[in-house]
PQR file with spaces between the fields and no chain letter, atoms N, CA, C, O and H, PARSE charges and radii, in Angstrom:
ATOM       1  N    MET     1       1.042    5.686   -9.238 -0.4000 1.5000
ATOM       2  CA   MET     1       2.289    6.275   -8.719 -0.0000 2.0000
ATOM       3  C    MET     1       1.977    7.615   -8.029  0.5500 1.7000
ATOM       4  O    MET     1       1.217    8.432   -8.550 -0.5500 1.4000
ATOM       5  N    ILE     2       2.566    7.817   -6.875 -0.4000 1.5000
ATOM       6  CA   ILE     2       2.334    9.039   -6.098 -0.0000 2.0000
ATOM       7  C    ILE     2       3.171   10.178   -6.687  0.5500 1.7000
ATOM       8  O    ILE     2       4.349    9.996   -6.998 -0.5500 1.4000
ATOM       9  H    ILE     2       3.183    7.153   -6.452  0.4000 1.0000
ATOM      10  N    ASP     3       2.549   11.356   -6.838 -0.4000 1.5000
ATOM      11  CA   ASP     3       3.263   12.543   -7.311 -0.0000 2.0000
ATOM      12  C    ASP     3       3.998   13.162   -6.114  0.5500 1.7000
ATOM      13  O    ASP     3       3.396   13.848   -5.289 -0.5500 1.4000
ATOM      14  H    ASP     3       1.593   11.503   -6.586  0.4000 1.0000
ATOM      15  N    ILE     4       5.305   12.906   -6.039 -0.4000 1.5000
ATOM      16  CA   ILE     4       6.120   13.317   -4.886 -0.0000 2.0000
ATOM      17  C    ILE     4       6.151   14.839   -4.750  0.5500 1.7000
ATOM      18  O    ILE     4       6.006   15.360   -3.644 -0.5500 1.4000
ATOM      19  H    ILE     4       5.793   12.348   -6.710  0.4000 1.0000
ATOM      20  N    SER     5       6.339   15.558   -5.860 -0.4000 1.5000
ATOM      21  CA   SER     5       6.428   17.022   -5.802 -0.0000 2.0000
ATOM      22  C    SER     5       5.136   17.635   -5.253  0.5500 1.7000
ATOM      23  O    SER     5       5.174   18.601   -4.491 -0.5500 1.4000
ATOM      24  H    SER     5       6.456   15.135   -6.758  0.4000 1.0000
ATOM      25  N    LYS     6       3.992   17.064   -5.649 -0.4000 1.5000
ATOM      26  CA   LYS     6       2.696   17.544   -5.142 -0.0000 2.0000
ATOM      27  C    LYS     6       2.588   17.283   -3.642  0.5500 1.7000
ATOM      28  O    LYS     6       2.117   18.133   -2.887 -0.5500 1.4000
ATOM      29  H    LYS     6       3.960   16.280   -6.268  0.4000 1.0000
ATOM      30  N    LEU     7       3.029   16.101   -3.219 -0.4000 1.5000
ATOM      31  CA   LEU     7       2.994   15.726   -1.805 -0.0000 2.0000
ATOM      32  C    LEU     7       3.863   16.674   -0.974  0.5500 1.7000
ATOM      33  O    LEU     7       3.452   17.128    0.094 -0.5500 1.4000
ATOM      34  H    LEU     7       3.412   15.410   -3.832  0.4000 1.0000
ATOM      35  N    ILE     8       5.065   16.966   -1.474 -0.4000 1.5000
ATOM      36  CA   ILE     8       5.989   17.871   -0.778 -0.0000 2.0000
ATOM      37  C    ILE     8       5.386   19.272   -0.678  0.5500 1.7000
ATOM      38  O    ILE     8       5.490   19.924    0.360 -0.5500 1.4000
ATOM      39  H    ILE     8       5.399   16.597   -2.341  0.4000 1.0000
ATOM      40  N    ARG     9       4.756   19.730   -1.763 -0.4000 1.5000
ATOM      41  CA   ARG     9       4.122   21.054   -1.772 -0.0000 2.0000
ATOM      42  C    ARG     9       3.003   21.112   -0.730  0.5500 1.7000
ATOM      43  O    ARG     9       2.882   22.101   -0.007 -0.5500 1.4000
ATOM      44  H    ARG     9       4.672   19.200   -2.607  0.4000 1.0000
ATOM      45  N    GLU    10       2.189   20.062   -0.648 -0.4000 1.5000
ATOM      46  CA   GLU    10       1.107   19.998    0.344 -0.0000 2.0000
ATOM      47  C    GLU    10       1.668   19.977    1.763  0.5500 1.7000
ATOM      48  O    GLU    10       1.136   20.638    2.655 -0.5500 1.4000
ATOM      49  H    GLU    10       2.288   19.259   -1.235  0.4000 1.0000
ATOM      50  N    LEU    11       2.737   19.219    1.969 -0.4000 1.5000
ATOM      51  CA   LEU    11       3.380   19.168    3.282 -0.0000 2.0000
ATOM      52  C    LEU    11       3.917   20.535    3.678  0.5500 1.7000
ATOM      53  O    LEU    11       3.788   20.945    4.831 -0.5500 1.4000
ATOM      54  H    LEU    11       3.169   18.682    1.245  0.4000 1.0000
ATOM      55  N    ARG    12       4.525   21.248    2.716 -0.4000 1.5000
ATOM      56  CA   ARG    12       5.051   22.589    2.990 -0.0000 2.0000
ATOM      57  C    ARG    12       3.938   23.530    3.413  0.5500 1.7000
ATOM      58  O    ARG    12       4.110   24.317    4.345 -0.5500 1.4000
ATOM      59  H    ARG    12       4.630   20.914    1.779  0.4000 1.0000
ATOM      60  N    LEU    13       2.797   23.458    2.739 -0.4000 1.5000
ATOM      61  CA   LEU    13       1.648   24.296    3.100 -0.0000 2.0000
ATOM      62  C    LEU    13       1.164   23.979    4.510  0.5500 1.7000
ATOM      63  O    LEU    13       0.857   24.887    5.283 -0.5500 1.4000
ATOM      64  H    LEU    13       2.658   22.820    1.982  0.4000 1.0000
ATOM      65  N    MET    14       1.096   22.695    4.845 -0.4000 1.5000
ATOM      66  CA   MET    14       0.685   22.277    6.190 -0.0000 2.0000
ATOM      67  C    MET    14       1.656   22.792    7.248  0.5500 1.7000
ATOM      68  O    MET    14       1.242   23.279    8.300 -0.5500 1.4000
ATOM      69  H    MET    14       1.346   21.958    4.218  0.4000 1.0000
ATOM      70  N    ILE    15       2.954   22.679    6.957 -0.4000 1.5000
ATOM      71  CA   ILE    15       3.984   23.123    7.901 -0.0000 2.0000
ATOM      72  C    ILE    15       3.913   24.639    8.096  0.5500 1.7000
ATOM      73  O    ILE    15       4.097   25.129    9.210 -0.5500 1.4000
ATOM      74  H    ILE    15       3.290   22.283    6.103  0.4000 1.0000
ATOM      75  N    GLU    16       3.646   25.387    7.010 -0.4000 1.5000
ATOM      76  CA   GLU    16       3.502   26.845    7.116 -0.0000 2.0000
ATOM      77  C    GLU    16       2.302   27.211    7.982  0.5500 1.7000
ATOM      78  O    GLU    16       2.369   28.154    8.770 -0.5500 1.4000
ATOM      79  H    GLU    16       3.496   24.989    6.105  0.4000 1.0000
ATOM      80  N    GLN    17       1.209   26.471    7.840 -0.4000 1.5000
ATOM      81  CA   GLN    17       0.008   26.728    8.632 -0.0000 2.0000
ATOM      82  C    GLN    17       0.220   26.357   10.102  0.5500 1.7000
ATOM      83  O    GLN    17      -0.330   27.004   10.994 -0.5500 1.4000
ATOM      84  H    GLN    17       1.155   25.704    7.200  0.4000 1.0000
ATOM      85  N    LEU    18       1.005   25.333   10.348 -0.4000 1.5000
ATOM      86  CA   LEU    18       1.243   24.856   11.712 -0.0000 2.0000
ATOM      87  C    LEU    18       2.755   24.711   11.931  0.5500 1.7000
ATOM      88  O    LEU    18       3.286   23.601   11.874 -0.5500 1.4000
ATOM      89  H    LEU    18       1.451   24.807    9.624  0.4000 1.0000
ATOM      90  N    PRO    19       3.456   25.842   12.184 -0.5600 1.5000
ATOM      91  CA   PRO    19       4.913   25.790   12.330  0.2800 2.0000
ATOM      92  C    PRO    19       5.329   25.225   13.687  0.5500 1.7000
ATOM      93  O    PRO    19       5.704   25.958   14.602 -0.5500 1.4000
ATOM      94  N    ASN    20       5.253   23.923   13.784 -0.4000 1.5000
ATOM      95  CA   ASN    20       5.530   23.246   15.050 -0.0000 2.0000
ATOM      96  C    ASN    20       6.524   22.121   14.785  0.5500 1.7000
ATOM      97  O    ASN    20       6.258   21.252   13.955 -0.5500 1.4000
ATOM      98  H    ASN    20       4.948   23.327   13.041  0.4000 1.0000
ATOM      99  N    TRP    21       7.661   22.121   15.472 -0.4000 1.5000
ATOM     100  CA   TRP    21       8.693   21.104   15.238 -0.0000 2.0000
ATOM     101  C    TRP    21       8.186   19.703   15.536  0.5500 1.7000
ATOM     102  O    TRP    21       8.628   18.734   14.918 -0.5500 1.4000
ATOM     103  H    TRP    21       7.877   22.827   16.146  0.4000 1.0000
ATOM     104  N    LYS    22       7.246   19.590   16.496 -0.4000 1.5000
ATOM     105  CA   LYS    22       6.676   18.267   16.810 -0.0000 2.0000
ATOM     106  C    LYS    22       5.903   17.720   15.612  0.5500 1.7000
ATOM     107  O    LYS    22       5.967   16.527   15.316 -0.5500 1.4000
ATOM     108  H    LYS    22       6.887   20.377   16.999  0.4000 1.0000
ATOM     109  N    PHE    23       5.172   18.602   14.924 -0.4000 1.5000
ATOM     110  CA   PHE    23       4.407   18.223   13.736 -0.0000 2.0000
ATOM     111  C    PHE    23       5.354   17.715   12.637  0.5500 1.7000
ATOM     112  O    PHE    23       5.097   16.690   12.004 -0.5500 1.4000
ATOM     113  H    PHE    23       5.121   19.571   15.164  0.4000 1.0000
ATOM     114  N    ILE    24       6.451   18.452   12.427 -0.4000 1.5000
ATOM     115  CA   ILE    24       7.457   18.054   11.432 -0.0000 2.0000
ATOM     116  C    ILE    24       8.076   16.710   11.828  0.5500 1.7000
ATOM     117  O    ILE    24       8.296   15.848   10.978 -0.5500 1.4000
ATOM     118  H    ILE    24       6.659   19.284   12.941  0.4000 1.0000
ATOM     119  N    LEU    25       8.352   16.540   13.112 -0.4000 1.5000
ATOM     120  CA   LEU    25       8.946   15.295   13.618 -0.0000 2.0000
ATOM     121  C    LEU    25       8.013   14.106   13.373  0.5500 1.7000
ATOM     122  O    LEU    25       8.466   13.034   12.972 -0.5500 1.4000
ATOM     123  H    LEU    25       8.173   17.241   13.803  0.4000 1.0000
ATOM     124  N    ILE    26       6.711   14.293   13.615 -0.4000 1.5000
ATOM     125  CA   ILE    26       5.720   13.228   13.374 -0.0000 2.0000
ATOM     126  C    ILE    26       5.728   12.823   11.905  0.5500 1.7000
ATOM     127  O    ILE    26       5.729   11.631   11.598 -0.5500 1.4000
ATOM     128  H    ILE    26       6.342   15.164   13.941  0.4000 1.0000
ATOM     129  N    TRP    27       5.735   13.802   10.979 -0.4000 1.5000
ATOM     130  CA   TRP    27       5.768   13.508    9.543 -0.0000 2.0000
ATOM     131  C    TRP    27       7.049   12.787    9.165  0.5500 1.7000
ATOM     132  O    TRP    27       7.032   11.869    8.345 -0.5500 1.4000
ATOM     133  H    TRP    27       5.734   14.771   11.228  0.4000 1.0000
ATOM     134  N    LEU    28       8.175   13.207    9.770 -0.4000 1.5000
ATOM     135  CA   LEU    28       9.466   12.570    9.492 -0.0000 2.0000
ATOM     136  C    LEU    28       9.447   11.111    9.938  0.5500 1.7000
ATOM     137  O    LEU    28       9.926   10.236    9.217 -0.5500 1.4000
ATOM     138  H    LEU    28       8.189   13.953   10.436  0.4000 1.0000
ATOM     139  N    VAL    29       8.898   10.846   11.120 -0.4000 1.5000
ATOM     140  CA   VAL    29       8.788    9.474   11.633 -0.0000 2.0000
ATOM     141  C    VAL    29       7.906    8.626   10.710  0.5500 1.7000
ATOM     142  O    VAL    29       8.258    7.491   10.387 -0.5500 1.4000
ATOM     143  H    VAL    29       8.509   11.557   11.706  0.4000 1.0000
ATOM     144  N    LEU    30       6.764    9.172   10.288 -0.4000 1.5000
ATOM     145  CA   LEU    30       5.867    8.456    9.369 -0.0000 2.0000
ATOM     146  C    LEU    30       6.558    8.163    8.043  0.5500 1.7000
ATOM     147  O    LEU    30       6.416    7.071    7.492 -0.5500 1.4000
ATOM     148  H    LEU    30       6.478   10.094   10.550  0.4000 1.0000
ATOM     149  N    PHE    31       7.309    9.139    7.530 -0.4000 1.5000
ATOM     150  CA   PHE    31       8.032    8.987    6.262 -0.0000 2.0000
ATOM     151  C    PHE    31       9.084    7.887    6.369  0.5500 1.7000
ATOM     152  O    PHE    31       9.186    7.034    5.486 -0.5500 1.4000
ATOM     153  H    PHE    31       7.425   10.026    7.977  0.4000 1.0000
ATOM     154  N    VAL    32       9.869    7.906    7.456 -0.4000 1.5000
ATOM     155  CA   VAL    32      10.905    6.886    7.683 -0.0000 2.0000
ATOM     156  C    VAL    32      10.264    5.507    7.848  0.5500 1.7000
ATOM     157  O    VAL    32      10.772    4.520    7.315 -0.5500 1.4000
ATOM     158  H    VAL    32       9.786    8.598    8.173  0.4000 1.0000
ATOM     159  N    ALA    33       9.152    5.435    8.582 -0.4000 1.5000
ATOM     160  CA   ALA    33       8.446    4.164    8.774 -0.0000 2.0000
ATOM     161  C    ALA    33       7.934    3.618    7.442  0.5500 1.7000
ATOM     162  O    ALA    33       8.028    2.417    7.187 -0.5500 1.4000
ATOM     163  H    ALA    33       8.740    6.237    9.015  0.4000 1.0000
ATOM     164  N    ALA    34       7.395    4.490    6.597 -0.4000 1.5000
ATOM     165  CA   ALA    34       6.893    4.083    5.275 -0.0000 2.0000
ATOM     166  C    ALA    34       8.028    3.547    4.405  0.5500 1.7000
ATOM     167  O    ALA    34       7.866    2.529    3.731 -0.5500 1.4000
ATOM     168  H    ALA    34       7.318    5.466    6.804  0.4000 1.0000
ATOM     169  N    ILE    35       9.175    4.226    4.418 -0.4000 1.5000
ATOM     170  CA   ILE    35      10.346    3.781    3.633 -0.0000 2.0000
ATOM     171  C    ILE    35      10.831    2.432    4.160  0.5500 1.7000
ATOM     172  O    ILE    35      11.129    1.528    3.378 -0.5500 1.4000
ATOM     173  H    ILE    35       9.306    5.053    4.965  0.4000 1.0000
ATOM     174  N    GLY    36      10.910    2.297    5.478 -0.4000 1.5000
ATOM     175  CA   GLY    36      11.335    1.031    6.084 -0.0000 2.0000
ATOM     176  C    GLY    36      10.400   -0.111    5.716  0.5500 1.7000
ATOM     177  O    GLY    36      10.847   -1.226    5.447 -0.5500 1.4000
ATOM     178  H    GLY    36      10.669    3.031    6.112  0.4000 1.0000
ATOM     179  N    TYR    37       9.099    0.170    5.705 -0.4000 1.5000
ATOM     180  CA   TYR    37       8.095   -0.830    5.319 -0.0000 2.0000
ATOM     181  C    TYR    37       8.275   -1.239    3.858  0.5500 1.7000
ATOM     182  O    TYR    37       8.241   -2.427    3.536 -0.5500 1.4000
ATOM     183  H    TYR    37       8.737    1.076    5.924  0.4000 1.0000
ATOM     184  N    LEU    38       8.465   -0.261    2.979 -0.4000 1.5000
ATOM     185  CA   LEU    38       8.662   -0.540    1.548 -0.0000 2.0000
ATOM     186  C    LEU    38       9.925   -1.364    1.318  0.5500 1.7000
ATOM     187  O    LEU    38       9.914   -2.302    0.520 -0.5500 1.4000
ATOM     188  H    LEU    38       8.492    0.704    3.241  0.4000 1.0000
ATOM     189  N    VAL    39      11.005   -1.025    2.002 -0.4000 1.5000
ATOM     190  CA   VAL    39      12.263   -1.778    1.886 -0.0000 2.0000
ATOM     191  C    VAL    39      12.040   -3.222    2.335  0.5500 1.7000
ATOM     192  O    VAL    39      12.531   -4.154    1.699 -0.5500 1.4000
ATOM     193  H    VAL    39      11.014   -0.264    2.650  0.4000 1.0000
ATOM     194  N    GLY    40      11.303   -3.407    3.429 -0.4000 1.5000
ATOM     195  CA   GLY    40      10.977   -4.747    3.920 -0.0000 2.0000
ATOM     196  C    GLY    40      10.174   -5.543    2.908  0.5500 1.7000
ATOM     197  O    GLY    40      10.424   -6.733    2.715 -0.5500 1.4000
ATOM     198  H    GLY    40      10.904   -2.650    3.946  0.4000 1.0000
ATOM     199  N    GLN    41       9.211   -4.901    2.259 -0.4000 1.5000
ATOM     200  CA   GLN    41       8.391   -5.559    1.235 -0.0000 2.0000
ATOM     201  C    GLN    41       9.245   -5.972    0.039  0.5500 1.7000
ATOM     202  O    GLN    41       9.097   -7.078   -0.483 -0.5500 1.4000
ATOM     203  H    GLN    41       9.008   -3.934    2.415  0.4000 1.0000
ATOM     204  N    ILE    42      10.136   -5.083   -0.392 -0.4000 1.5000
ATOM     205  CA   ILE    42      11.009   -5.369   -1.543 -0.0000 2.0000
ATOM     206  C    ILE    42      11.928   -6.553   -1.227  0.5500 1.7000
ATOM     207  O    ILE    42      12.175   -7.387   -2.098 -0.5500 1.4000
ATOM     208  H    ILE    42      10.256   -4.185    0.032  0.4000 1.0000
ATOM     209  N    ARG    43      12.431   -6.636   -0.008 -0.4000 1.5000
ATOM     210  CA   ARG    43      13.317   -7.738    0.383 -0.0000 2.0000
ATOM     211  C    ARG    43      12.615   -9.085    0.262  0.5500 1.7000
ATOM     212  O    ARG    43      13.233  -10.075   -0.130 -0.5500 1.4000
ATOM     213  H    ARG    43      12.230   -5.958    0.699  0.4000 1.0000
ATOM     214  N    TRP    44      11.322   -9.128    0.598 -0.4000 1.5000
ATOM     215  CA   TRP    44      10.579  -10.393    0.543 -0.0000 2.0000
ATOM     216  C    TRP    44      10.362  -10.874   -0.884  0.5500 1.7000
ATOM     217  O    TRP    44      10.173  -12.068   -1.117 -0.5500 1.4000
ATOM     218  H    TRP    44      10.820   -8.324    0.917  0.4000 1.0000
ATOM     219  N    TRP    45      10.389   -9.932   -1.860 -0.4000 1.5000
ATOM     220  CA   TRP    45      10.281  -10.318   -3.260 -0.0000 2.0000
ATOM     221  C    TRP    45      11.607  -10.914   -3.666  0.5500 1.7000
ATOM     222  O    TRP    45      11.774  -11.321   -4.816 -0.5500 1.4000
ATOM     223  H    TRP    45      10.542   -8.962   -1.671  0.4000 1.0000
């Protein structure tokens, strides 16, 4: 199981180091794509 709080903390550190809205947008797109993929997998079960 992934530790979500640790992941969020790491993402925050990355965003602080590189304060770029495009970078945040890329992570948001990846996050949404991952959730969509997981939902698709659950539906097939």
